[in-house]
C-alpha positions as CSV (number, residue, x, y, z in Angstrom):
1,M,-61.1,-53.8,-54.3
2,H,-58.7,-56.1,-56.0
3,E,-55.1,-55.5,-55.0
4,C,-52.4,-55.3,-57.7
5,P,-49.7,-57.8,-56.8
6,L,-47.0,-55.6,-58.3
7,C,-47.7,-52.2,-56.6
8,K,-50.1,-53.1,-53.8
9,N,-52.4,-50.4,-55.2
10,E,-49.8,-47.6,-54.8
11,L,-50.0,-47.4,-58.6
12,L,-46.2,-47.1,-58.6
13,R,-43.7,-49.9,-59.1
14,V,-40.9,-49.4,-56.6
15,E,-37.5,-50.9,-57.1
16,V,-33.8,-50.3,-56.3
17,D,-31.9,-48.0,-58.6
18,A,-28.8,-49.1,-60.7
19,T,-26.4,-48.0,-57.9
20,G,-28.1,-50.2,-55.4
21,D,-28.3,-47.3,-52.9
22,A,-31.8,-45.8,-53.4
23,L,-35.3,-46.5,-54.4
24,I,-36.9,-45.3,-57.6
25,A,-40.4,-45.7,-59.0
26,R,-42.3,-45.9,-62.3
27,P,-46.0,-46.2,-63.1
28,C,-47.1,-49.7,-62.5
29,A,-48.1,-52.0,-65.3
30,C,-51.6,-52.0,-63.9
31,R,-51.9,-48.4,-65.1
32,V,-49.9,-48.7,-68.3
33,P,-51.0,-48.2,-71.0
34,C,-53.4,-45.5,-69.8
35,A,-57.0,-46.4,-70.8
36,L,-57.9,-42.7,-70.9
37,C,-55.2,-41.2,-73.2
38,G,-53.3,-44.1,-74.6
39,N,-50.1,-42.8,-73.0
40,R,-50.3,-39.5,-74.9
41,G,-50.4,-37.6,-71.5
42,F,-53.4,-35.6,-72.4
43,T,-57.1,-35.9,-73.3
44,F,-59.5,-33.8,-75.3
45,E,-62.4,-32.2,-73.5
46,P,-65.0,-29.6,-74.7
47,D,-64.6,-26.1,-73.3
48,A,-67.5,-23.6,-72.5
49,S,-67.8,-22.8,-76.2
50,G,-67.9,-26.4,-77.3
51,Y,-64.4,-26.5,-78.7
52,S,-62.3,-29.5,-78.0
53,V,-59.2,-28.6,-76.0
54,A,-56.3,-30.7,-74.7
55,K,-56.0,-31.1,-71.0
56,P,-53.4,-33.1,-69.0
57,C,-54.4,-36.7,-68.3
58,S,-54.5,-38.0,-64.8
59,C,-51.7,-40.4,-65.7
60,E,-49.3,-37.4,-66.0
61,G,-49.9,-36.9,-62.3
62,L,-48.8,-40.5,-61.7
63,R,-45.6,-39.9,-63.8
64,G,-45.0,-36.8,-61.7
65,R,-45.3,-38.9,-58.5
66,A,-42.9,-41.4,-59.9
67,R,-40.4,-38.6,-60.4
68,L,-40.9,-37.2,-56.9
69,F,-40.5,-40.7,-55.5
70,S,-37.1,-41.1,-57.3
71,E,-36.0,-37.6,-56.0
72,A,-36.8,-38.4,-52.4
73,H,-33.6,-40.5,-52.0
74,L,-35.3,-43.2,-49.9
75,P,-32.7,-45.9,-49.0
76,A,-32.7,-49.2,-50.9
77,R,-32.7,-51.3,-47.7
78,Y,-36.3,-50.1,-47.0
79,L,-37.7,-51.4,-50.3
80,E,-40.6,-53.1,-48.3
81,A,-41.2,-50.3,-45.8
82,T,-44.8,-49.3,-46.0
83,L,-47.3,-48.3,-43.3
84,E,-49.7,-51.0,-44.4
85,G,-47.0,-53.7,-44.4
86,F,-45.6,-52.8,-41.0
87,K,-46.5,-55.5,-38.5
88,P,-46.0,-53.8,-35.1
89,A,-45.0,-55.6,-32.0
90,P,-47.0,-54.4,-28.9
91,F,-44.4,-51.8,-28.0
92,Q,-44.5,-50.4,-31.6
93,R,-48.2,-50.0,-31.9
94,P,-48.5,-46.4,-30.5
95,A,-45.7,-45.3,-32.9
96,H,-47.2,-47.0,-35.8
97,H,-50.5,-45.4,-35.1
98,A,-48.9,-42.0,-34.8
99,A,-47.1,-42.5,-38.1
100,Y,-50.3,-43.6,-39.9
101,V,-52.3,-40.6,-38.6
102,F,-49.5,-38.2,-39.6
103,A,-49.3,-39.6,-43.1
104,R,-53.1,-39.6,-43.6
105,E,-53.7,-36.1,-42.0
106,Y,-50.6,-34.2,-43.1
107,V,-51.1,-30.7,-44.2
108,D,-48.4,-28.1,-45.1
109,G,-46.6,-26.7,-42.1
110,R,-47.9,-29.2,-39.5
111,R,-45.7,-30.3,-36.6
112,G,-43.3,-33.1,-37.4
113,L,-42.4,-36.2,-35.5
114,L,-39.3,-37.1,-33.5
115,F,-38.9,-40.9,-33.3
116,Y,-36.5,-41.9,-30.5
117,G,-35.5,-45.1,-28.7
118,N,-33.3,-48.1,-28.9
119,C,-31.6,-49.4,-32.0
120,G,-33.6,-51.7,-34.3
121,T,-37.0,-50.7,-33.0
122,G,-38.5,-49.5,-36.3
123,K,-37.8,-45.7,-36.2
124,T,-36.3,-45.4,-39.7
125,H,-38.8,-47.9,-41.1
126,L,-41.7,-45.8,-39.9
127,G,-40.1,-42.5,-41.1
128,V,-39.5,-43.9,-44.6
129,A,-43.0,-45.4,-44.7
130,I,-44.4,-41.9,-44.0
131,L,-42.4,-40.4,-46.8
132,R,-43.4,-43.2,-49.1
133,H,-47.1,-42.7,-48.4
134,L,-46.9,-38.9,-48.8
135,V,-45.1,-39.1,-52.2
136,A,-46.7,-42.2,-53.8
137,R,-50.2,-41.8,-52.6
138,R,-50.5,-38.0,-52.2
139,G,-48.0,-36.5,-54.5
140,I,-46.2,-34.5,-51.8
141,R,-42.5,-33.7,-52.3
142,A,-40.3,-35.1,-49.6
143,R,-36.6,-35.9,-49.0
144,F,-34.7,-38.4,-46.9
145,V,-31.2,-37.6,-45.5
146,E,-29.0,-39.5,-43.1
147,F,-27.4,-37.1,-40.6
148,K,-23.8,-38.2,-41.0
149,H,-24.1,-38.1,-44.8
150,L,-25.7,-34.7,-44.6
151,I,-22.9,-33.3,-42.5
152,A,-20.3,-34.8,-44.9
153,E,-22.0,-33.4,-47.9
154,L,-22.4,-30.0,-46.4
155,R,-18.7,-30.0,-45.3
156,E,-17.7,-30.7,-48.8
157,A,-20.0,-28.1,-50.3
158,F,-18.8,-25.4,-47.9
159,S,-15.2,-26.1,-48.8
160,G,-15.9,-25.1,-52.4
161,V,-16.4,-21.7,-53.9
162,D,-19.1,-22.5,-56.5
163,G,-22.2,-21.8,-54.4
164,R,-23.0,-25.5,-53.9
165,A,-23.4,-25.1,-50.2
166,S,-26.1,-22.4,-50.4
167,S,-27.9,-24.4,-53.2
168,L,-27.8,-27.6,-51.1
169,V,-29.1,-25.9,-47.9
170,R,-31.8,-24.1,-50.0
171,S,-33.0,-27.4,-51.5
172,L,-33.3,-28.9,-48.0
173,V,-35.1,-25.9,-46.6
174,E,-37.6,-25.7,-49.5
175,V,-38.7,-29.4,-49.6
176,P,-42.1,-29.6,-47.8
177,V,-41.2,-32.7,-45.8
178,L,-37.7,-33.6,-44.7
179,L,-36.7,-36.7,-42.8
180,V,-33.3,-36.5,-40.9
181,D,-32.3,-40.0,-40.0
182,E,-30.0,-40.9,-37.0
183,L,-29.8,-37.4,-35.7
184,G,-26.8,-36.8,-33.4
185,K,-24.8,-39.8,-34.7
186,G,-21.1,-39.3,-35.0
187,A,-18.6,-36.9,-33.4
188,R,-19.8,-33.7,-31.8
189,R,-18.2,-30.7,-33.5
190,E,-19.2,-27.1,-33.1
191,W,-19.2,-26.7,-36.9
192,E,-21.8,-29.5,-37.2
193,Q,-24.0,-27.9,-34.7
194,D,-23.8,-24.5,-36.5
195,V,-24.8,-26.1,-39.8
196,L,-27.6,-28.1,-38.3
197,D,-28.8,-25.1,-36.4
198,E,-29.0,-23.1,-39.6
199,L,-30.9,-25.8,-41.5
200,I,-33.4,-26.4,-38.7
201,S,-33.9,-22.7,-37.9
202,R,-34.6,-21.9,-41.6
203,R,-37.1,-24.8,-41.9
204,Y,-38.7,-23.7,-38.6
205,N,-39.0,-20.1,-39.8
206,A,-40.4,-21.3,-43.2
207,R,-43.0,-23.5,-41.4
208,R,-41.7,-26.6,-43.1
209,T,-42.4,-30.1,-41.6
210,T,-39.4,-32.0,-40.4
211,L,-39.2,-35.6,-39.2
212,F,-36.3,-37.0,-37.2
213,T,-35.1,-40.3,-35.9
214,T,-32.4,-40.8,-33.2
215,N,-31.0,-43.5,-31.0
216,Y,-30.3,-41.1,-28.2
217,P,-32.6,-40.6,-25.3
218,V,-34.7,-37.4,-25.2
219,G,-34.3,-36.2,-21.6
220,G,-34.7,-38.6,-18.7
221,S,-32.1,-39.7,-16.1
222,E,-29.4,-40.8,-18.6
223,P,-25.8,-39.5,-18.2
224,A,-25.5,-36.1,-19.8
225,G,-23.2,-37.2,-22.6
226,E,-25.8,-39.8,-23.7
227,T,-28.8,-37.6,-24.4
228,L,-29.8,-36.1,-27.7
229,E,-29.5,-32.6,-26.2
230,A,-25.8,-33.3,-25.4
231,R,-25.2,-34.4,-29.0
232,I,-26.9,-31.5,-30.8
233,G,-26.9,-28.6,-28.2
234,V,-29.5,-26.9,-26.1
235,R,-30.6,-24.4,-28.9
236,I,-31.3,-27.1,-31.5
237,Q,-33.1,-29.3,-28.9
238,S,-35.3,-26.3,-28.0
239,R,-36.2,-25.9,-31.7
240,L,-37.0,-29.6,-32.0
241,D,-39.3,-29.3,-29.0
242,E,-41.3,-26.6,-30.8
243,M,-41.3,-28.4,-34.2
244,C,-42.0,-32.0,-33.3
245,D,-44.2,-34.3,-31.3
246,K,-42.0,-37.0,-29.6
247,V,-42.7,-40.7,-30.4
248,V,-40.8,-43.2,-28.3
249,L,-39.8,-46.7,-29.5
250,N,-38.2,-48.5,-26.6
251,G,-38.2,-52.3,-26.9
252,E,-36.4,-55.3,-28.3
253,D,-34.0,-54.8,-31.2
254,M,-36.2,-56.4,-33.9
255,R,-33.2,-56.9,-36.3
256,R,-31.5,-59.1,-33.7
257,R,-34.7,-60.9,-33.0
258,A,-35.2,-61.6,-36.7
259,G,-31.6,-62.9,-36.8
260,R,-32.4,-65.4,-34.1
261,N,-35.5,-66.7,-35.8
262,P,-35.0,-69.6,-38.3
């Protein structure tokens, strides 16, 4: 099959939004104009009685995927992050395989993944690539949030009286697939643990799939203050053990390695 040089057969043209912070998408030129409906968004087909009736064209589904992609809030720095484009080092191959299988075999309510390990080993890249595959290729609604930004946004929302907090939490609970990046980063406050506990517990009870990345070790012989459990609390860690399969990425910092290469 010939590969479109613009969309790599995702059928969506992905680019950075006007703010420079997030990724957005639109139907690729290889599918515009639509050969079936001429961009009307519908086609005419005969019903059981022989009457011609309007039905949504398949290109409307593509436009819907473009909207979902733009609503996923994928960070702009991962413009090139795809599962197919990820070239794993030997230590990354098991994690890449786990991400690929997850994206291909995802069904509603399945266990999530917890990527953990050293900085710069590809955890966020793989998490974003999973969300990109689910949205662009399968039309599944997903959302990316960075842990520190999530906490800041929730703190601001809870300080108001206009119901924004409950609306924000509800939107994060209802999205079928949520990726929480850099879990545990920042100061440890009881308030943060309470908010995180509520979000994770509600997603757990609703059987929603949640992905996580963290630079903190999950168990092992590390000092107590350096583990993920110490950062998020025993109760939340216990929930994560039930919700996610653990995927380790311990190896060389690939960002530093790239910086050393000419």
